N, C-alpha and C positions, 0 to 999 in steps of 0.2 A: 507558571501563572496559577493562582488559586483556582480550584474547581468550584462548581456550583452545587455541590452535594447539599442535601438538607442539613440543617444544624442539629447537632446533638443537644441534649439538655445542658451539658457542660459548656458547649460552645455558646449557647444562648445566654447562660449565666455570665460568661466572660464578656460577651458583646454588650450586655446590659450594664454591667458594673465597671468594665475597664475597656471601653471601645478602642483605645489606642493600642493596647497590647493584643487585643483580639485581632485587629487589622494586621498587625505585624506578624502574628502567628499564622495567618493565612498563607504566608510565603514560605513556611516551613514544609519539608517533605510531608506528604500525607500521613505517613506512618507515625510521625511525631506530633501532629497537630493536637490530638486529643490530650496528650500529656501536657502540652503547653497551655491548653485551655484549662486543664485542671490546676496547673501551677498558678495561672492567673486568678482563678476562683479562690484558691487557697490564700494567695497574697491579698486579695480583696478582703477576705475574712479577717486577716491580721490587721489590715488598715482600719477596719471598723472598730477595733478595740478602743481607739480614741474617739472616733466620730460618733459612735453609738452609746457612749457612756458619759456620765457627768462628773466622774472623779477618778483619781489615779488608781485607787484600790480596785474599783470595778473593772477598769481597763486591764489591770494586771491579772485579775481573775479570768477574764476572757482569754488573755494570752495563755494562761496556764491550761485552760481547757484545750486549746489547740496543741500545746506541748504534750499534754496527756494523750491526745488523739494520735500523734506521731509515735510516741513511745509505746503505746499499746499496740499499734499496728506492727511495729518492729518486733514486739514480743510475741506476736501471733494471737493476740486477744481478739474477740469478736469486735467488729467495727461498730462505732456509735451510729445511731440512726440520725443522719443529717445529710443533706443533699451534696455537700462537699466532703464531709468526713468519711462517708462510706467509700466513694471512689478513690479517695486519697489513700485509705487503708489498702485497697486492692492494688493501687499503683506501687505502694511501698513493698508489698509482698511480692509483686512481680518484678521488682528491681528497676522499675521505670523512674521512680523518684527515691532518693536515698535519705534516710533519717538524718544522717550527719550533714546533709546539705539543707534540710528543711528546718531543723532546730535552730540554727543560727539566724534564720529569717524571723523566727518567733522572738528570739533573744533581742534582736536589733530593735524591734518595735517597742521594747520597754522604755527606751528613751523618749519615744513619741508621746507616751501617756503621762509622763511627768509634767509638773506644773509649768516648767519652762526649759528652754534649751540653753544651758549656761554659757556656752562658748562656741566660737566658730569651729574649733577642733571637734567639739562634741557633735555639732551638726554634720560635719563632714563624715565622722565615724558612723553616725546614724544612717546617712545616705549610702555610704559604702556597704553597710550591712543589709539594708533593706532593698532599695531599688538596685543598688550594685550587686547585692547577693542574688536577687531575682535574675539579673542578666547572666550571672555566672551559672546558675542552675539551668537556665534555658540553654546556655551554650553547651553545657555537659549533655543535656538531653539531645541536642543537635550534633553531638560528637565534634565539637570545636576542639582544636588542639590546645594543649596546656599553654603554649606561648600566647594564645589569644585571651586567656582568662583575665589577666590584670587589666587589659585594655577594655574588655567587656565590662568589667567592674567599674572602671572609670567612666565609661559611657553611660552605664546604668545609673551611677550616682549623679551624673549630670542631668539625666532625665528626671531623677528624683528632685534635684535642686530646682529645676524649672517648674515642677509641680508645686513645690513649696512656695515659690515666688508668685506663680500665677494664682495661688489659692490664699494669699494673705487676707483678702477681704472675706472669703468664706470662713477661714479659721477665726477671724475676728468676730464674725457673727456667732460662732460657737463659744466665744469667750476664751479663745486660745491664740497663742502666737508661737511659731517655730523659729522666728528670727533669733539669732544668738544674743544673749543678754550682754555679752562683753562689747559687741559692736554697737548695740543700741545705746549702751551707757556712754559711749564716746560722743553721742549726739544728745545726751540728756534725756534719754527715753528708757522706759522699762517695758517688758512684755505686756504688762497691764495697760500701759499707755497705748500701745499698738492695738490691743484688743478693743479699747474704747474708741480710738480714732485712727484707723489704718490709713487715712488720707493725709496724715501729717507729712509735709515735704521731707522731713528727715527719714521717714520710713522708706520712701522711694530712693533716697540717697544710699541707705544701707543695702537695699535690695539690688540696686544697680551695680554696686561694688561687687556683691556676690555674683551677679549675673556675668559681669565682665570677666572675673576670675574663672568662673565655671566654663564660659564659652571658650576661653583659651585652652583649658585642660581638655575640653571635649574635642576641639580641633586636633590636638595631639593624639588623643585616643583613636579617633576615626582614621587619621593618617596611618597609625601603627596597624590598625586592623586590616587595612587594605592589603597589607603584605602577608598576613597570616590566617585570615578567616576564609574558609572555603565557602563556596556558594551555598552548599547545603545548610550552613549554619548562619546565613545572613539574617534570618528572622530575629536572632538574639540581639543584633545590633541595630535593627531598624528604628526602635524608639529614639535613638540618637538623632535621627533626622527631625523628629518632632521637637526634641529638646532644643536643637539649634534654632529652629523657628521661634519657639517660645522665648528663649533667652534674648534673641534679637528684638522681639516685641517688648520685653521688659526694658531694654536699653533705648527704646524709641521715646521720642518726646511726648507722644500721645498717651503713653501708658499711665494708668492711675491704679495704684495698689488697692484702693478701696473698692474698685469695681470688680464684679465677678468676671472670671476669664471668658473671653469670647468663645462661642462654640466652634468646634472644628469645622473648617470649610473645605472647599474643593482643593485649594492649594495644599493644605495639610495632607489630604488623602493622596493627591497626585505625587507629593514628595515621597511618601512611603511606597507607593506603587513603583515610582521610578527607581527608588533604591532597591526594591525587591527584584526588579528586572536587571538593573545595571550594576548593582553593588551598593552596600550601605554607605 
């Protein structure tokens, strides 16, 4: 069970910007929690490359800044003065986080800052590299066995897909759409159409098709993890419990893609707590 120790600065950052993964990290062994909080904070900075910028070039520049942070730390250069970059450099030098694991997380985000997601395959590749990549790095930090890594990646990608679908309305408010163009085209829509009116019934149709497909793959990944993931590494898989709940909500008749996602409730927290105690 997580202890009640005061939060570090990194833990506070993780809780403020990514409360889902913060909660899941609390179920990691104490010695690994700070590294997971740092990984979560780093992942948030990468996600901001799109949310905090108005065009593709600026987003790519932000990602390059973080790529430079990782490469400079690996080369032994002095860390940059930044609340995440400095502890990240220290963790890289201590071998807690590996440059060869972090750089692909940066690379994966380039697809997110482009004007549109061209295809279903492109979306899946983005999710495997971003949210799926996060889950793999978390698994390595928690000493998960190699056999668990493909399933952690699949579970992480499903969590990422759930986030994309829950956030359709928010993305539209930013003038952006991550739904794949090829699927939208089948319904006579473009990403620009979704950004203008995410409440169009065809948007829900596309989203629900993706949710149904993702939920099936998530069930398979969670079943596989039960046989190979040790208790000490459960925290890497716990976001999958939230993903399953979110995907089922997208598939419900009451879901409206134009509305902001509902705040996390007691049921969400209890699901993660139950998974942390009994298995993801």
